[in-house]
N, C-alpha and C positions, 0 to 999 in steps of 0.2 A: 504494500500499500504506499509506504514512504517512497519507495523507488519510483512508483508511478507518479506521485505528486511532484517529486523533484524533476522527473523527465517532463511532465506537462509544463511546470514552470520554466524550465530551460528552453523548451521549444517555443513557448509563448515569448520568452525574452528575446531569443534569436530572431523570430519573425518580426517582432516589434522593432528591433534594432535595425535589421536590413530594410524593412518596410519604410521606416521613417527616413532612412538615407536615400532610398530610391525616390520617395516623395520630394525630398529636397532636390535631388538631381533633376527630376522632371520640371519642378517649379523654377529652378534657376534658369533652365533653357527657355522656359515659357517667358519669364520676366525680362531676361537679358538675352535676346536672340543671337548676339554675337558669339555666345558661349557654345552655340550649336557646332561651330568650326572646331571647338576644342572638347567636344563631348566625350571622346575616349579618355582623354587625360582627366576630365572632370569625373568620369565614372570610376577610374582607377583611384583617384584621390579620395573619393568619398567611400570607396570600398575599404581602402586602408584605414580610414577614419572609423569606419564601422567596426572593424576588428580590433582597433587600437586598445580599447579599454580591457577586452578580453586578454590580449597579448601581455599588456603591461601588468594586469593582475597576476597572471601565471608567472611572469618574470620576477615580480615582487615577492612571490612565495619561494622562488628558487634563491634569490639573491637580494639582499637589502643594502643599498647604499644611496648616495645622493642622486646618482643618475636614475636609479629605478624609482625612487620617491618623486623626482621631478617628472618623469614620463607618466607615472600613475596620476600625478596631480593634473597634468595638462590633458591627459586623455579623459579624465573625469570632468574637467572644465568643458571639454568639447561636448560631452554628453548633455550637460546642463545647458550649454549654448544651443545645442541642436534642439532641445525642447522648446526654447524660447523662439528659435527660428521657425519651427513648425507652427507655433502660435501666430507668429508674424505673417506667415504664408496664408494661414486661414483668414486673417483679418484683411490682408491685401486682396485675397480672392473675393471676399464678401464686398468690399468697396468697389472692386473692378466690376463685379456683376451688378451692383446697385447703380453705378454711374452709367453703365452701358444701357441698362434698363430705362434710365432717365434721359438717355441721349446726350450725355455730357462727355466732353473729351477728357480722357484720363490718361496722364502720362505714367504709364505703368512702370517703366524702369526707374524713374525718379522716386515715385512713391515706394517702390520695393527697396531701393537703397535707403531711403529714410527709415522705414520700418525695420529693416535688417540692422542698421546702425543703432536704433533704439534697443533691439534685441540684444546687441553686444554690450551696450551701456548697462542695461538691466542685469545682464549676466556678470559683469564686473562688479556691480553693486552687491549682488547675491554672494559672490565670492568674498568680498569684504565683510559683509554681514555675518557670514558663517564663522568668523573668528573674533566676533565681538560679544562675548558672554555678558549678560546683564542680570541684575537681581530681579526676581519676580516675588513680590510680597503678597501673601494671602493669609487669611485667618480661618482656622477650622475649629468648630466646637465639637467636643467629645463628651458623651454622657459620663458622669461620675469621675471626671478628671480630678486626681488628687490635687490638693491645694499646692503642693510643692512643684506641680507642672503648670500652674496657672500663669499665663502670659510668657511662658518660656518659648524659645525659638528652637526649631529643628530645621535642618537644611536637607533637601533632597538633590542628589545628583543623578541624572539619567542620561544614558547613551552618550558617554564621553568619547567613546570610540578611539581611544589611544592606539596609535600604530604608525602607519607610513606618513600620514598627514598631520595628525594632532600629536604633538610631541610634548616633551618635558616642560617646555616654557608655557605651553597652553595650559597644562594642569596647574603650574605655579600661579599663573594669572588668576585661575579660578580660586585657588587657595588664599591668594592675597585678598580677594573680595570677601571671603568667608571669615577669616579670622578676626576682623574688627567687629563682627556681629556677636561674638562670644556664644555660639549655638551650644545647646545641651548635647545634641546628637547631630551627626551627619550620616545620612542614609543613602546608600548607592544602590539604585534599583536596576542594575544590569546593563549590559553592553558597555562595560567600562573599558574593555578592549575591543579593537576592531575585528579581530579574528585572524590577524596576520602574525606570523612568528617574528622574532627579532629580540632585541635587548630590552626585555620587559622590565627587568629590575631598574634600569636607568630611567625608563619612561615614568615610572610610578614613584621614584625617589622623593619627589615633593610632598607625598602623602605624609611623610614623617614630620613635615612642617605644619600640618593641620592641627589646630587647637580646638578641642571640644571638652565640655565638662564631663560627659559621660560616655565618650567613645564614638567610633565610626563603624557602621555595620553595612554588610554587602550581601546581595543575592545576585546570582548569575542570570544573564540574559541569553538569548539565543546565539549571539556572536561568541560568548565564552565557550558554548558547546562546539563551535567550528574550530576554535583555537584549542580546545581540550580542557574540559572543566578542571581536571586534576592539575594541569599545568598552571591554570589560573589561580587556583587555590594555593599551590605551593608558593607562587610568586607573591600573592597578597599576604600570606601568613608571615612573610619576612618583615612586614610593615605593621603599623599600628591599626590593623583592620580585623574586625571579627566577622567571619563568614557564618552566615545563617543558611543552613541547608535543611529545609523541612523541620524547623524547630521553632520553639518559643523561648524567649528570654524575658526576665523581669528586670525592668530598669526603673528602680525607685517607685514601684507601683504601677508603672505603665508597661503593658505587655507588648513586645515586639514579636511579630509572626513573620518568619522568613520562609518562603516557598520557592524553591529553585526552578528555573525554567526546564522543561523536560528535555532529556538528552535525545539526540536525533534517532538513535537506534533502539530506544526504550519507549514503551507505552506507559503513560502515567496519567492517572485520573486525578486532576488537580483537587476536585471536590472530596474524594476519598481521603486525600492527604490532609485537607483542611479538617475534615470530621475527625480524623485520628488526633489532631492537634487541639480540637475544640475544648476538651475538658480543661485544658491549661489556660484558656483565655476567655471562655464564654461568660458573659456578665461582668467582665472587668474591662476597664478602659484599654483599648488596644490599637495598634497600627500594623497593617499587613503590607509587607513588601513583596510585590510580585511584578515582574517585568512587563507583562502584556496586559492591557485593559480588557480582559475577558472575564467570563464567569461572574459578571457583576451581580445579577439577581441572586445567584446561589451564595455569593459572599455576603450579600446584605442579609439574606435569610439565616445565615449561620453565625450572625452575631459580630461580624467585622465592623468596627467603628470608622476607621480611616484606611483606605487602600491607596498606596502610592505606586504608580506605574509610569511607563514611558513608551518606548518601542515604536510609536507611529511617526515621530519627527514632525507631526502635523503636515504630513506629506512632503516636507522639505522644500519642494520646488513646485510652484503653481503650474498645472491644475491638479496635481496629485493629491492635494488635500481634499479634493472632492471624492476621490477614490477612498482615502482613509476614513472619511466621514461615513461613506456607504458601507465599508467592510465592518467598521466598529460601531455602526448604528448610532452615530452621533457622539460616542464616547471615545474620540480621537484626540481631544485636547480639553484642558480646563478643569474647573471645579464643578462637580455634580453631587447633589444630595438626595438620598432617598430615606426618609425618616431619620433613624439613628446611624445611618450608614452614609459616608462621604468618600468619594474618590477624586484624586487629582492626577490627571494625565499631563506629564511634562512634554513639552516640545523637544526636550533634550538639549545637549550642548555641542556634540560633534555631529558628523554627517556620515552617511554611507554612500559610496559611489562618488558622485560629484561633490566637491567641497564647496557647496553652494547652497544658500537658503534665500530664496526670493519669496517664500510664503510664511516663513516663521522666524522667530528670533531665538537664538540659543540662550537658555535661561538657567540661572541658579535659583532654585525654588526655596524661598525662606517662609516657613510656616510658623505663625504665632498660634499657640494652643490656648483654647478657651474651654471653660466648663459649660456644657449644654444644659440649659434649664428649660423645662417644659413650660 
């Protein structure tokens, strides 16, 4: 079953990748007729660009150095730029049809050049934005919150994706913003690593500069399973991080529930895991760390007070936020409350694929806890 799902995903990915490049190829010739004389060169160039991200991803797994990181970054930028080019083509085509229908003269090459330039500038903005983490302040009310937790701050870090693109200095920048807040806890809700091999100890060394009153806790995400969960745990255990793997811990009267993301080759019923842990937290103030914003109704029914998740990146690049909204039934970002249950889905900090964010802001989530009164 897992093999079929992976095969379907890869097939869809390849068809989308080559289909979008062919769409760009046909559109360029239509918008700029002089390119017809160079159509073979254009076709070959776009074919190479179509396979560039796949090739650089493979190369990065084999060897990591400045050259492979740069090629991976550039090929990822092309994918993001391609998305914006496709959107620009759709807009150009709409206006071309509209003006023809109205009988108005339309300088197609000039308008295409303007919209393609805007797509490039928009892509540059998205690349800059992807490296500008900002504080996101929210307040969450939890039933029966102990007095010692009233008005205390906890910090959620989601989807940092340390690896080829997001390096030690990016993590240090995040920590430099967290430390002045004096948080009680820092909670890492998965995809801390991007899934690539490399010098992980060096990448996460700034974690030891993190100042919290009661510790830093981690649950794995899907990208940790790509890297290897045991390797991830072995790396994190060398630092001031406590790994929660399907367990509950008591932090001064507040229960932390950590459920790890399922391994790729193992079936795992998340709700069964939750029910096994339920006697340890039910009826007590609690926070659940789980990477993906799923099983929301079941978590609410089983006594979870606050769920912290990420995973979606809020689509990362427009219009993929429309897809994440559909897939996660509206629970792809933000704060949502159902009676005594609250979930916050973070847009995350890093990126996957293109190091670009045109639809969301990388965020460090700062949560102020309040006691919920009826």
